[in-house]
Wavefront OBJ file of the C-alpha trace (Angstrom):
o trace
v -0.947 17.899 -1.744
v 1.222 15.486 0.239
v 1.136 11.768 -0.509
v 2.305 8.652 1.297
v 5.491 7.047 -0.007
v 4.625 4.602 -2.822
v 1.000 5.574 -2.146
v 1.113 3.745 1.176
v -1.524 4.325 3.844
v -0.842 7.293 6.099
v -4.073 6.872 8.093
v -5.134 3.493 9.449
v -7.839 4.497 11.897
v -9.774 7.366 13.441
v -7.013 8.091 15.961
v -4.627 8.841 13.087
v -7.034 11.281 11.423
v -7.658 12.972 14.760
v -3.947 13.368 15.458
v -3.316 14.908 12.030
v -6.221 17.312 12.580
v -4.642 18.235 15.909
v -1.393 19.006 14.058
v -3.293 21.318 11.707
v -4.270 23.474 14.698
v -0.667 24.727 14.602
v -1.445 26.681 11.419
v -1.725 30.109 13.019
v 1.601 29.764 14.809
v 3.173 29.407 11.357
v 1.178 32.246 9.790
v -1.259 30.094 7.807
v -4.952 30.558 7.032
v -6.359 27.093 6.250
v -9.421 27.330 4.014
v -10.136 23.722 3.042
v -8.769 20.228 3.603
v -9.405 16.551 3.039
v -7.562 13.682 4.703
v -7.572 10.619 2.468
v -6.161 7.199 3.363
v -2.874 7.791 1.500
v -2.689 11.564 0.906
v -3.889 14.939 2.117
v -5.032 18.082 0.319
v -4.815 21.514 1.938
v -6.027 24.849 0.530
v -4.254 27.611 2.431
v -3.017 31.195 2.326
v 0.424 32.034 3.732
v 0.433 35.194 5.846
v 4.219 35.485 5.772
v 7.049 34.308 3.468
v 7.830 30.571 3.450
v 4.957 29.935 5.881
v 3.475 27.026 3.911
v 6.803 25.208 3.558
v 7.580 25.566 7.259
v 4.067 24.535 8.259
v 3.857 21.439 6.054
v 7.379 20.317 6.971
v 6.598 20.705 10.664
v 3.310 18.797 10.669
v 4.742 16.113 8.375
v 7.677 15.484 10.738
v 5.427 15.502 13.776
v 2.984 13.091 12.186
v 5.739 10.677 11.084
v 7.006 10.522 14.675
v 3.510 9.727 15.895
v 2.781 7.183 13.129
v 6.085 5.324 13.415
v 5.739 5.083 17.190
v 2.106 3.939 17.055
v 2.710 1.257 14.429
v 6.257 0.291 15.480
v 7.796 1.155 12.143
v 10.735 3.271 11.006
v 11.768 5.251 7.967
v 10.012 7.682 5.706
v 6.250 7.974 5.379
v 5.887 10.746 2.795
v 6.685 10.662 -0.909
v 9.359 13.354 -1.094
v 8.363 17.007 -0.970
v 4.764 18.161 -1.056
v 3.266 19.598 -4.272
v 1.642 23.027 -4.386
v 0.252 25.542 -6.867
v -0.525 29.237 -6.403
v -4.135 30.230 -7.172
v -4.613 33.538 -8.971
v -8.399 33.713 -9.385
v -11.685 33.202 -7.540
v -12.669 30.730 -10.250
v -9.862 28.352 -9.320
v -10.303 29.011 -5.620
v -13.826 27.603 -5.885
v -12.677 24.884 -8.289
v -10.086 23.761 -5.730
v -12.707 23.743 -2.970
v -14.835 21.415 -5.082
v -11.859 19.290 -6.145
v -10.764 18.805 -2.529
v -14.238 18.041 -1.189
v -15.016 15.587 -3.984
v -11.925 13.420 -3.383
v -13.771 10.813 -1.257
v -16.584 10.626 -3.837
v -14.181 10.099 -6.749
v -12.430 7.410 -4.695
v -15.727 5.573 -4.219
v -15.592 5.914 -0.433
v -18.892 7.828 -0.101
v -21.778 8.854 -2.341
v -21.812 12.509 -1.286
v -18.981 14.721 0.033
v -20.958 15.513 3.205
v -20.888 11.796 4.067
v -17.111 11.947 4.621
v -15.991 12.936 8.117
v -12.398 13.974 7.414
v -12.815 17.102 5.296
v -13.978 20.697 5.687
v -17.033 20.160 3.478
v -19.578 19.929 6.296
v -18.357 23.242 7.692
v -19.267 25.026 4.471
v -22.364 23.041 3.504
v -24.052 22.589 6.889
v -22.349 25.137 9.108
v -20.752 22.487 11.338
v -18.121 23.982 13.623
v -14.574 23.205 12.480
v -11.862 24.874 14.529
v -9.161 24.446 11.892
v -11.005 26.203 9.041
v -10.455 29.857 8.102
v -12.907 30.717 5.292
v -11.455 32.664 2.369
v -13.070 35.972 1.342
v -13.927 34.388 -2.011
v -16.190 31.885 -0.247
v -17.526 34.390 2.265
v -18.603 36.501 -0.695
v -20.897 33.778 -2.030
v -23.761 35.063 0.123
v -24.813 37.901 2.381
v -25.492 35.650 5.397
v -24.486 32.150 6.577
v -27.547 30.430 5.102
v -27.102 32.082 1.709
v -23.413 31.118 1.701
v -24.208 27.487 2.543
v -26.776 27.299 -0.237
v -24.404 28.887 -2.751
v -21.605 26.542 -1.685
v -23.897 23.568 -2.192
v -24.659 24.768 -5.738
v -20.962 24.313 -6.585
v -21.490 20.561 -6.311
v -24.493 20.259 -8.588
v -23.918 18.366 -11.806
v -20.972 16.229 -12.892
v -17.368 17.325 -12.508
v -15.698 18.696 -15.608
v -12.970 16.249 -16.760
v -10.887 18.976 -18.407
v -10.927 21.054 -15.235
v -9.961 18.024 -13.160
v -7.066 17.262 -15.480
v -5.810 20.831 -15.372
v -6.024 21.073 -11.585
v -4.102 17.829 -11.162
v -1.445 18.828 -13.683
v -0.974 22.292 -12.177
v -0.557 20.930 -8.646
v 1.767 18.124 -9.753
v 3.925 20.580 -11.707
v 3.666 23.278 -9.002
v 2.321 25.573 -11.732
v 0.279 28.722 -10.937
v -3.454 28.568 -11.645
v -4.720 31.460 -13.774
v -8.123 31.914 -15.374
v -8.133 30.530 -18.905
v -10.786 28.953 -21.139
v -11.462 25.352 -20.129
v -13.791 23.299 -22.325
v -17.153 22.841 -20.673
v -16.114 24.497 -17.405
v -19.040 25.695 -15.280
v -17.341 26.510 -12.015
v -17.824 29.704 -10.042
v -20.143 32.655 -10.406
v -21.037 33.853 -13.908
v -18.821 36.603 -15.248
v -20.427 40.028 -15.549
v -21.283 40.987 -19.070
v -19.168 43.713 -20.666
v -20.367 46.274 -23.199
l 1 2 3 4 5 6 7 8 9 10 11 12 13 14 15 16 17 18 19 20 21 22 23 24 25 26 27 28 29 30 31 32 33 34 35 36 37 38 39 40 41 42 43 44 45 46 47 48 49 50 51 52 53 54 55 56 57 58 59 60 61 62 63 64 65 66 67 68 69 70 71 72 73 74 75 76 77 78 79 80 81 82 83 84 85 86 87 88 89 90 91 92 93 94 95 96 97 98 99 100 101 102 103 104 105 106 107 108 109 110 111 112 113 114 115 116 117 118 119 120 121 122 123 124 125 126 127 128 129 130 131 132 133 134 135 136 137 138 139 140 141 142 143 144 145 146 147 148 149 150 151 152 153 154 155 156 157 158 159 160 161 162 163 164 165 166 167 168 169 170 171 172 173 174 175 176 177 178 179 180 181 182 183 184 185 186 187 188 189 190 191 192 193 194 195 196 197 198 199 200 201
């Protein structure tokens, strides 16, 4: 997660969102698989896998610098745009992989910008729910394993968004990312995210 300085706007119009998306196309040059994203008015969320050491740091620093140059030139401003260093947490389970997908996609809904995540144009949600082509998305094996074919995967992905979000899960995700703390499976009150665990004898 990378946020605008003092929560200031980092996107003021469609051209800004499009330019940032263009920057994300650089991911493979840095050794990054980008699984999910949402571009909000004052922050961005990325769910990614580094394919080589320090890839995420180099990638985020590069696109952040490039975007600041574009933004400052377009709006005739100077100085910093981002609030210090980005925050990140390592995911150690399929449960939290899917939880992060839902958390990212639901950002515009929680912010009151849209009623449904598929109504928001600047995220990867439509790629997974409707099969819309998105050239910057690299699906993770944990999502590909939700179904045996594209239709089954889209239906299963849509099921992740049924029912209300779990407040305890939301709190934990936010705290782990803010503290850059790894995400492991652990009991979370009322959590219903992900596929049911297999029963053990």
